C-alpha positions, 0 to 999 in steps of 0.5 A: 869885838871883831878879830880877823881870823888870821890873828886867831890861834886854832878856831877861826870862829872863836871870837864870833862864838865868844861874842854870841855866847856873851848874849846867853849871860845876864848882861847879854840878855839884858842888852838884847831885850833893850835892843828888841824894845828899841826896834819895836818902838821905832818900827812898830808892827813888823809883819811883812816888813823888809828889813836890812840888819847892817852889822848883824853879827851872829844873827840874833836880832834877825831871828827875832825879826823873822819870828815877828813876821819880818823878812830881814837880810843880815849884812856883816863885814866879818865872815866869821860872824856870818858863819856863826849866824848860819850855823846857829840860826839854821831855823831862821827860815827866810833869812839871807846873809850877805858879807 
């Protein structure tokens, strides 16, 4: 769902915001719950773990990882996704964002 900012009329973060809002709906919440369960099953206890979330998008998973006690770093090639992550996840203390 990544659209280069140069191709968006008006708000250069529109695509990233739309992507983030999708997770507020029923299917988005369901998809996120499945992703979190898979991470829990694969990694086990997260407290103190250093985790790289490559392709972190708007940072929803990083927010979960921090709440679980991990020390994650978010990496994404889309600067718009990272900007929305920074704006929406300001309470994610200890988060790092890399583009």
